[in-house]
N, C-alpha and C positions, 0 to 999 in steps of 0.2 A: 315704961313698957312692961307688960305682964307676959314674960316669956313662957311661963308655964301654960297660960291660957292659949297663947299662939301655937305652942308645940302640940297641945291637945287637939286643936282644930286642924292644924296641918297634918297631924297623924291620922285623924279621922278621914280627911280628904284623901290621903294617900292610900288608906285601907279600903275606902269605899269603891264599889264597882263604878267604872267610868261610864257616863252616859254617852260620851262621844267615842265611838269605836276607833275612829282614826287617831284620836289623841292617845288612846291606849296602845295602838300599833306603833306610833312614833316613840312613846315612852319605852316600850319594849326594846326597840332598836337603839335608843339612847343608852339604856342600861347595858344592853349587849355590847355596844361599842366601848363603853368604859371597861367592861369586863375583859374584852379581847385586847384592848389597848394596854391595860395594866399588866395582864398576863404576858403579853408579848414583850413589853418593856422589861419585865423582870427576867424572862428567859434570855433575851438577846443581850441585855446588860451583863448578866452573869457569864454568858459564854465569851463575850468580849473581854471581860475582866480576866477570865481564865486564860484566854489567848495572850493577853498582855503579860500576865504573870509568867506564863510558860516562856514567852520571848525573853522576859527579864532574867529568868533562871538560865536559859540555854545560851543566851548571848552575853549578858553582863556577868555571868558566872565564869566566863572563859576569857574575858578581856579585862584590862585594868579599869576599875570603876572610878578611881581617883588616884592620880600620880603626883607625888611631890618631887620637885627637881631642884637640886642645888649644884650649880656648875662647878663649884670648887670641891664638892664631895662632902659627905656627912662623916664627921669624926665621932666614933662610938655611937652609931645610930640607935643601938638598943637602949642605952641609958637615956639618950635624948628623947626618944619616942615615949619611954616610960614617964619621963617628967612632963611631957606634953599631955599625955593621956590621964594625968591626975585631975584634969579639969572634967568635972562631972558632965558638963554640957557637951563635951566631945566623946567621953568614954562610952556613953550610952548609945551612941550612933556608930561606933567603930568596933568591928570584930577583930581586927588585927592589922599590923603593918609589917611588911616584909620588903627586902631589897628586890629590885627589878631592873632589867635593862631590855631594850627593844631595838630592833633594826628591821628595816624593810629590805628584803633580799629576793634573789631569784633562786629557785630550787630546781635542780636538774637531775633527772634519772636517765637511764639508758633508753627510755621510751618517750619521755616528754619533758617539758619545762614549764614552770609556772611561777607567778609572783606569790610571795608569802610574807606574812608578818611573823617574825621570830621573837619570842619572849624568852629571856634568860631568867631562870628561877633557881632557888634553893629548894629541892623537893621536900626535904625534911621540915622546912618551915611552911610549905604550902599545903601539906597533907590535911591539916585540920581546917583549912580555910577555903581552898580552891575546889570548885565543883569538878574541875578537870580531873583531879586525882581519882574521884569516885566514878568517872565515866571513861576510864582508860582500861583497855583490855590487858589481861595477863600481867597486871602490876607494872606495866612498862614505865610509869612515871618514876618508880623507885630506881630504875636503871639509869637515870640521869646522874652520872657520877662525873666529877671534875676530871678533865683530861682524857676521858674515855670517848668523848665526842659522839655521844648517842643523841638521838632526836626522836621526839614523839610528834607524829603528824595527825592532822584531822583525817577522819575516815574518807571523806570525799576527795581530799587532796591526795591521799595515798592511792585511791582508785584511779584518779586522773593520771598520776605518775606511773601507775602500774607496778608499785613496789609492795613488798611484804616485810615482816619482821626479819632482820638480818641482812637486808639488802643495803647497798651503799648508794648514797646520793651526794650531790655536790651543792654547797651553799655559796652564793656569791653576794657579798654585802657591799652596798654603796657607801657605808659609813667608814670603811677602812681603806678608801681609795689612796693609792700612791701614784705618783707621776713619774713616768719613765720616758726615755727618748721616743718610745712608740706611742706615748699618750697616757691617759689615766688608766690604771689597772685596778679593778676592784679586788677587795680581799676575798679569798675563797679558801674553802677547806672541805674535805670529805667527812661525812657523818654516816653513822650506822643507824638504820631505822630500828628503834627499840620496840616500837608498837604504835598503836593508833588510839585516839579517843573519839568518841561520838557523842555530840551534844544534841544532834537533831536540828541544827540550825546552820546558817550560812557560815559560821566560824569554822565548820568542819572542812570547808574548801579553801580557807585562807590563813589559817593559824598553825604555828608549830612551836614546840617547846624544846629548849635545850638547857643544860646546866648554866648557871649564871656565869661562872668563870669561863666556860667555853664560848659563850656569847661575847663576853668582853674581849677575849683573844681574837675572835672572828672580826671584831671591830677595831683590832689593833689598839686596844686600851688596856690599862692596868687591871688585871683580873681581880685584885684585892680591893680596889677602890669602889666605893658605893656613892653614886651621885643621883640616884632616883629611888624612891620608896613607893611601893604599891599599897594602897589603903583599901582594905575590905570593909564595906559598909553594911549595916543591918538592912538598909534600904538604899539601893543604888540610885534611886530617883532623888535622894537627898543630897547628892554630890554638889550641886550648885550652892546649897546653903552651907555645907560643911567646909568647902574649899576656903572661903575667906576666914573662917574660924581657925583653920589650920595655919594659914599664913600669919595671923595675929599671934597664935600660940607659939609658933616657932620664933617669931620676932621677939617675944619675951625672953627667949633663950639665946638671943643675939645671933640667930641663924636666919638668913634671908632665903626664901624659897619662892618658886613659881609653881603653878598647878596646871594640870590638864585633866579632863575627865572623859567619860565615855561618849559625851555628846559630840565631840569632834568627829568621830567616825560613825556613830550609830544614832545620833540625835534625830536625823531625818527619818529613820525607820520608825522610831517610837512616836515621832510627831505625826506620821501618817496613820499609825494605829490609833492614836488618840483622836485625830480628826475623824477617822472612820467611825469610831465608837460614838463620838458626839453627833455625827450626822445620822447614824442609825437611831439613836435615842430621839433626835429631833423628828425624824420621819414617823416613828412609832407614836410620839407624843401627839402628832396630828390626828391620830385615830381618836384619842381622848378629846381633842379639841372639836372634832366633827361631831362626836357624841354629845358634847356640851351644847353645840348649836341645835341638835335635834331636841335636846331637853328644853331649850328656849321655846321652840315651836310648841312642844307639848304643854308647857306651863302657860303660854299665851292662850292656848285653847282652853285650858282649865280656868284661867281668869275670866274669859268670855262666858264660860258655862256658869261660873260662880258670881257673876256680876251682881245679881240680886242679893245673894247671901252676903256679899261684901257690903253692899249698901245698907242692909238691915243691921249688920254688925256696927257700922259707923253710926247709925241712928241710935244704937244702944250705948254709944260712948267709947267704942273701941278706937284707939289712937291709930294714926297713920303708920307709925313704926310697928305696931302690933300686927296690922294688916300685912305689911311687908314681910314680917317674920313668918306669917302663916305659909306663904308661898316659898319663902327661902327654905323653911323646914321641909316642905314637901319635895322640893328639888334636891336638897341634900340627902334626904332619905333614899331617893332613887340612886343618887351618886354613891352613897355608902353601900347599897346593895351590890351595885356593879363592882365597887372597889374591893369589898370583902371577898366576893366570889373570885375576882381577878387575882387578888393577892394569894388566896389559898391555892388556886389552880396554878398560878405562876410559880409559887414556891415548890409545890408538889412536882410540877414538870421539871423544874431546875434540879431538884435533888435526885430525880429518877430519870434524867434525860438519856443517859447512856444505856440504861436498861431498856427504856422504851425504844430507842433507835435499834438496839440489838434485837429486840423482839420483832421489830418490823423489818429487819434485815437491811437496814440502811447504814452505810459506813461513809460518813461525810469526809473524813480524813484518810480514808483508805482502810483496807482490811487490817484488823488487829489493832487499830489505833482508836483510842477513846477521845471524846471531845472534852477539852479542859473546861471546867466549870468552877467559878468562884462567886458564891452569893455574898454580896456586900450588904451588911445591915444599914450602913450609911446611905448607900444608893437606894435601898428599899424604902427608907424613910423619906428620901427626896421624892421618889415616885408617888408615895402615898400623899404626902403634903401637897405636892404639885398638882396632883389630880383633884384633890379637895379644893384647892384655890381656884382652878379652872372652872369647876362646876359651881363654886360659890359665885364667881363673877357671872356665870351664865344665868343664875337665878335672879340677879339684880334687876334686869330690865322687866321681866314679867311682874316682879314684886312691886316695882315702881308703877307699872301700869295699873295694878290692883289698887295701889295707894291713891291714885288720881281719880278713882271712881267717885262721882258726885251722887250722893243718895237721892237728891231731888230728881235728877235726870234718869237715874236707873229705875226708880220706883214710880215714875210718872204714870205708866200704864198698868201697874200691878193692882 
């Protein structure tokens, strides 16, 4: 097959003024469909990526991403984790490891009561790792001092309880239950509200932080013992892959551990976001598919108009594959035009989306909030390659129709 010849003829057909006005009309809408579909896919995918990344930071930055549990306790956990993290395969995925303890509790103020997930931490170890520390007002996180029984609440939880810094609240934990003649009695203790944090997500209404030793005492456990470690990951979504690697690494140190990660509590939320992102991409991909069907119609009309030309080319010795390539080239040139325009406009809209919305006076997330946008080069390449494949498949049927033209039949009445 002489591709250079096929490209030349296909390009001439593409540049030439169409004799069939209806075919030109359909071609215009096919190119416009590819343009709009690609642009919409880029913008919507970038916004969904931004929302997913925002959720990842606001939720998974506040809750344990991966927890390592040893029922008998970790002896000298610092040296143990240092030995484990000498493995380069783990070290590059882990930002840090710190002690942690957690309990589900009821929190009570003079005005209201609510369920809460209480995390016990060492603030000095968490400062460089936890996003909570940077989202806490008035450096309240630093006021978590052992035996002072201070607590940092989520902003929504504090509003629900009607408390401010300095107010006293009561925590009742089911982990420290003791049995009396009157029945089971939960462990309880009064705490002072040191301040609040605000992540802008649902954790603001259900999470509280206290000092590690205070949390252990609330659970009626040894305050010096460490039986759980909280692992901060460079990518929280990698927790399912990192967990078995950590189990094997600790096994080499003769320490048996079990693991849990964020999926137990928040996996359903991120699964819903992922499904929504995939469904939006699928729906917008249908725009490109419909445009490809329009391109089939336009190319079939072109084949009908050029039947005589194809027959003459065949009598001159042009091969069947070369004839097919002529119309494939013509279809792909239309697709490339729409794809290039759609990519340029899509990227431009994505990078300037918040400025455009602000100029139009549109606030999708409410006044003062900007839409999170994350343009992914990988997704961009998938969109471009996928669009090209769809349009390439759309050109095959018209190209095959042109290749089946019989010169004797086509030129009988010429």
